[in-house]
N, C-alpha and C positions, 0 to 999 in steps of 0.2 A: 503493498499500501505506499502510495506516496506520502513523502510527509508534507507538512503544510506548517510552514512558519508566520504567526502572527506578531503583528508590530502593534501592539498595544498603544503606541504612543502615537502612531499614525492614526489612531482611531476617533474621532471626534464625540465629545461626551454629550450626551443628552442633555437638551435643556432641563433644570427639575421643574416638576409642577408643585405650582404653589398654590393657588385658590382652588385648583380643580383636583389636588390629589387623593380626596377621598372619593371622586365621583366614578360609578362606574363606568364603561365603555357606551353602554345604551343609553344612559344620563348625557353623556356627553356628548352624541350623536343627537339627541333630543332637542337640547340646550343649542347647538350650534344650527340646526334646521329651525328652531322655534325662534331664535334670535333673528334670521333671515326675514322670518315672518314680521317681527317685531320692526325690522327695519320699514316694512311695506306700509306696516301701521302707520307711520311718519305721515303719511298720505292725510291722517285728519288734522295734525298740524297746518299744512297745506291750506285743507278745505276751511280753519277758522281764518286763514289771511287772505282766502279768496272771499269770504263773507264779510271782511272786513273792507275788504276792494267793491266788493259790492255797495256796500252801504255807503261809504266814501262817493260811489261815484254818483247813489241816488239822489245824495244830498248835495252832491254840486250842479248835479241838474235841477233840483228845486230849488237853489239861489240863483241858475241861471234863468228858470221861468219867472222866478218872482222879480228878477230885473226885468224882463222884455215885459212882464203883466204891468209894473211900473210905468213903464212906457207907454203900453196902450191906455193906462187909467191917465194917464194926463192930456191923451190925445183923444180921450172920449168925453162925450157930452154929459153932465151929471144925470141925465135922466138914462144913459145906458149903462150907468154904473153897476145895477144890481144884475140887468141881462148880462152884463161882462164878466162878473165874478162866477154865476151860474153856470155861463159857458168854459171858465177857465176850470174850475173845479169838478166839472164833469170828466172834462177830456183827460184831467191829469188825476183824476180819481183822489181828491185831496180835500182837504178843510179850509176853508180862509175866515181867519178872524181878525178885526180891526180894534186896535187901543189906541185913545188918546194921550197926549203928555201926562196928563192926570192918572192914568191905568185906568180908565173907564173902557169896556169892550163898548164900540159903537156900531159895530157890524159884524154880522158872522154868516157865511154859506147856509147854513143848516137851519137859519131861521127862516129863509123867504126858498129853500131849492129843498127836494130830497136829499137825504142824506148819499154820501158818495161810498162810504165806507161803512161798514158797524163792527164795534170791537164785542168781541165774542164771549159769553160768559164761560170758563171753563168746566163750570161745574153741570151744565148743561150738556156736555158734549161726549161722546164715547169713551168707554175706556180704553181705545187703543190711541186716542189723543191723549190722553195722560204719560200711557208710555211713552210716546215720543218726546212728549214733551221731558220724561224723567232723562231718558237716553240724550235731549239735549244739554242737560246739564249735568250730566256725568261725563258728558264728552268738553262741555265747556272747561268743567273742573280738569280733568284730563290735561288739556291741550295747555291749560292757563289762561283762558278767554277773560277780558275785561269783566267785573259784576259790574251790568248796567244797571240802573235805577227802574222797579218799575213804574210804571204810567197807572194815574187814578186821573178821571176827570174830576177838573175843582168845581168843589160844591158853589161857590163865589168865584166867577169865570172874569177875574180881572189881572190885570197886568201883573201885579205882584203872584199870581198864583203859577207864572212863566219864567223861570228864570231867564231864558233867553230874549223875552220880551224886554226884560230890566237892563240885560246886559246891552242891546240897542239901543234902548231910551238913553242910557247913558255914554256908550259911546258914539252912537250914530251910524254902526258899521253893522255887517252881518252878524247874526249871532245862529248856531246851531246845537240840536242836542240829538241824543239817540238814548230810547228808553226802549221796555218790553212791554208791549201791552199784556192785560190779562193772562191773554194764551199762549203768552212768548213768542210773539211776533214782533218783530222789529216796528215801532212806533216812530217816525222820523220828525222832526221840526225844523223850519230854517224862515229868518222873521229878514223884514228890509225895510227901512224908516224913509216913507214917502213923504213929499209935501205938497200936498194940493192946496186947500184951501187954508188948511191948518196942518201941522204937523200929525203923521199919523205912523204907528207901526204895523207892518203887516203880517201876521203869523200862520204859517200855511203848515200842517199835519197831515202826515200819510202814513197809514198801516200797509206797510210793506210784505204782505204776505207770500207773495213772489218769489221774494228772498229765503224766506224759512223752506219753502216748497224746494226752492232749487238746491240751496244745500242740502236739507234731507235725502233730495232725490240722490246725489251724489256720494253722501255719507252711505244710503243704502250699496248704491252700486259698489261702491268701495268694500263695504261689509263681505259683501256677494264674493268679490273677488279674493277678500283676507280668509273669509271662510273656507273657501274652493284650496286657495294656498296651505290653508293651516293644514286641511283635510289630507291631501297630497303630501306635505311636510310629514305630517305624522308617519302614514300610510310608509312613505320613503323611508322615514327612520326604523320603523319596526321591521321592514324590507334589509337596510343594511344592518338590524341588530340580528337578525335572522342568520343572516349570509356572514355576517362576521363574527359576533359573540358568541355565537352556538357552536362553531369550529373551534373556537380558540378555548371555550368554555372545557369542550371535549377534549381538545388538546392539555389543557392544564388538569383535568381530572387525571386523565393519563401518565403525568408526568408526577404528580402527585404519587401516585400508586407507586411508578419506580421510584421515587425516592424513600417509600416505604419499603422498598426491598424486596419488590414483588416482580421484578423484571421478568421472570420467566413466565409470569401470568397475564402480564399487558400486551393488549395488541393496540398498539399505537396507532389511530386512523392516518393513512395516505392520502385520502382526499384525493386520488386520480383524476375526476372529474372537473378540478380544481387547476386552473393553469395562471393562478394570480400568486400573489406573494404569501397568501394563508395557505395554497398548495403545497408552495416552496417550504414554509415554515413546517407542515405536517408531515412532508418526505424526509425533511431532514430531521426532526424531530425522531421519525420511525428509524430510519436508519443511525442514528445516535445511538437507541434504543438498542437496535439489533448489534451493534458495535460492542455497547455495556453488556448483552448477553455474553458475547465472544470473550470478551475479556473477561468476565466470569467465569466461565466454562474453562477458560483458558488456564486463569488462576487455578482455581480447583484442582484441574487434571495437573499442573503443573507441582501443584504443593504433592498431590499424591504420588507422582512421579519420585517426585524430591525424595519423600517418605519412602518407597522402596527402593530408591539407590543409596540411598543412606544405609538402609537397612544392613545389608550386605556386607560391607566392610564394618561397620560397627559390630556387626554379630562374630567375625572373621576375628576383630581384635579383642571381644571379649572371652573368645575362646582361646586364643594365644595367650591372653594374661590367665586365663583358670587352668590351663594345661603347665604355665610355668611354677605352680606351687606344687603340682603333681612328679614332676619328672624331676630327675636326680643328675642325670647325663647332662654332662656341660655343652655335648655337640646338640643334643635334643634343646636345649637350652637357648643354645646361639640361632638354631633354626626357628623357634618360637619367636624370638626377639627379632631375627630378620621377618617373619610375618606381619609382626605387630608395627615392626618400622615400615613396612611397605605398606599396613592399612592406614598407617598416620599418615603417610604421603598421599594415599590413595583419596583420603579424608579432606586432606588440605588442598587436594589440585580440584574435587567437588565441591567444595565450599567457596572458590575462588573462582570455579566456572558459573555455579550457580547465583553467585553475589555479581556477577557482568551478566549474566543473561539476565537476571531479574532488574538490573538497572540501565537497560541499555535505551529503554524509550525514553524514559526520564531524562536522562543526561543526553541525550541527541536534540532533545526539544527544547534545552537549556542552552545549547552549544550555538555559535557564532562560527557558521562555515567560512574557509578560507578559500583561495584558491591551491588546488593540490596538482603536483604533477606526476601522472601515475607513474609515469616512467621512471622520473629521478627517485620516486619513493621505491620499488622495488627492487631498482638495484641497490639502493642503500640498505634493503634487509637480505638480499641476497650477500652483499659484503661481508654484514654480522655474522649470519650463517657461514661465511668459509672462515670468519674470523674464530667462531667459535667450534668450527670442526663438527657440526652437531650430526652429520649424517657418517662422518667417517669413510675411510678407504671402501670399506664393500658398499656403502650405503649408494642409493642411485643417484646420478649426476643430475645437473639443473642447467639448463639452458633456456637464455632467456633472450628474446627477438625484441631490443628495445626499439621504442619508436624516438622519430625526431624532436629534438628538447622541444618542450610548450604545445605541440599537437595534442597528446592524451590529457588535457588539465580539465578538472572539475572542482566544484566547488562542493569541499566538506570538510570534516574532521580529519585531521589527517591519521592521529593516533588510532582512532576506531576503525578507519579504513588500511589501517596497515595491519591490524589485528585481524579483521575480518580474511584477506588475501594469505595473511601467514598461517589461518585455520586451514585455507584449503591446499596450501603448499603441505603445509603436515600432514594431509587427508591424505595429499596424491604420494608421499613419502613415505606414509604408513602400508600403503596400497602396491606400492612397485617392488620388484623385486630386488635383491642385491646385482648392480651393476648395471642397472633400468636408467631410463633415461626422463626427466619432467622436463615437460615443455612449457613455459610461458610468454605468452604474445600478450601484447598490449597496443593498441590501435584505436585510431576516431575514424565511425564511419557515419558519416553525416553530421546529424546535431547529437549521437552518442559514443561513446566511449567503451571499448570492450576489452574484457581481460580475460585470456583463456589460459586454462591450467589441464595440460594432457599428463595422464600416467601410463604406464605398460602395465599395470595391474590388471586384475580378471572382467573389468569393465563394472556395468551397472546394470543389473537387467530393468527393462523396462518399468515392467510393475513394481520396482524399489526406487525409482529416480526423485519421488515427492518424499517417499518415507525418511530419505537419508537426513530431511533438513529438518525432521523430527526432534527434538527434545528427547535425550537419552537414549537415541536411535543404537541399538547394540551388535549391527553387523559389523564382525572385525573382519581382517584377514588371518589367515589359517596360520597359525605359530606365534600368534603374538600373545604376551603374559596377558593375562586378565587385569585388568582392573589400570591399565595404563592411560586409558583415555576415559574421559567422563561422560561422552557421548553427546555433547555440549557443541563443540567445536565448526560444525555445520549449521547449527541452530544460530549460534551467537553470528556467523557470518550473514547469515540470510538476513537476520533480523537488524544489521548495521547497515547492508545494502540495502534494505527497504525502507530504511530510516533517510537515507539519502536519496530516494525517490530512484531505484533502481529495482533489477531483479535480479535471480540467481537461478539456475540450470542444469541440471545434470542432460549429459546427453553422448552420443558417441562421437568419434573421434574424425575430424574431417577426411584424414587419410585414410581412414578405413582400417586402421591398425588397431590390434587388441588395445584394449584400454579405456581409461573414463574420459571423458570431457567434461569440464564445469566452466560454463561461461558467464561471467558479472557484465551485466549492461547497466551502465549508469549515464545520467545527464551531462551532456559536454558542458563545459563553462561557455557562457556567451559572449560572442567577442572573441573568443580562443581561433589559433588560427586550426585552419581544417584541415 
């Protein structure tokens, strides 16, 4: 399996959740979608400004109409005054009152013509109107609309009952007011000072129910849109919660069961139909759980194998020590001491190899890889062997086809790679007959570096070519003393090679001669010479 090195320093840290840390994912999805609806609800604020613009426009029109009517009154004969007032109020659907400088009402359009509007009593209206007014008050409160005064028809209709009339009398300028009629429709008023035979103040009032109808209609349309968007948002949130939160919850439950030590019983859903990030996460968790199962099984098997392998030398050592107490012959005592010494060396070798085999993965995950020239490394190893004369005069010869300097370069841990290749060479030497030849070759092929070790031994049957890399494999050459090898050499070599992203395999020799060939394949260093 290829080794993956993760640089945690390069991973950006997730920003911590502050105000939403305790919210579930479903709640967050709903909150985000409803927030978007709330932003749309800001249209109610716009409707308030829309109503204000309508009122301001209507008041401006009233002021302009009063100015034009003032001109018309100045041009009209006195006997045309009443008819002109009636025609003006009928067309504008308004009411005109006239007050003199003393504040007394001197004329009223409703006194000599049918009323152009009627203030309705809310108590006599159906309940739907009460609901509409309650909604108007609620929305005005939400948007912070100004609290306009309620209108009441004055019992003593004099100028003092109308603040806008008094303002006009004092300043001589137009004055306007906005009030709510009893049924909560706008009642607008505007004044103008006219100077006919004597100064007078015209007061024009208008019950603009159409403004309320227009605003309510727009609010109703906006409410319908909001309701539809809210329903769609909630349904979308539930859909997202179903497609996102539910599978995440299933994965979390499976992960908890794995954490509780039930990895063999847990089936993590792989969600094969999903091609999004959740599907990727599900398959990654499933693969991780499978790898965890394999590691647990491998650990148990390794512990069982270690126990089995340690029992033999311990039993032999115990038997030799017990025999020392019974035998009297110095020759037998020396023989038993030799057996005990050999068993101690065997135990030491086993413990050392077991320790190395169990720590390789952890050590490689923390090792910083460096460029390693495989040719130079093997050449140095063989020079050390020659200096120690390990193979002896009658041992197999070693031939090395050295590659050109810098061509067979890999990224790795030189000490570990040297241990892997050394174990393979040891294995080849142990199976080669005296006077045989162990051939070593290192070369680069494309993006890979191949290291091949051939021996003149009996070869490896096809059925055993995978088994030889298992821990404590016991297939040894004929005539070798028992216990000289721990059975971990090739297993350690495979772990090291796979930790470097490479592979190792046994095969027949390329020249079809008797013997075995072990081939190591490693990724070549990027940018190196091909």
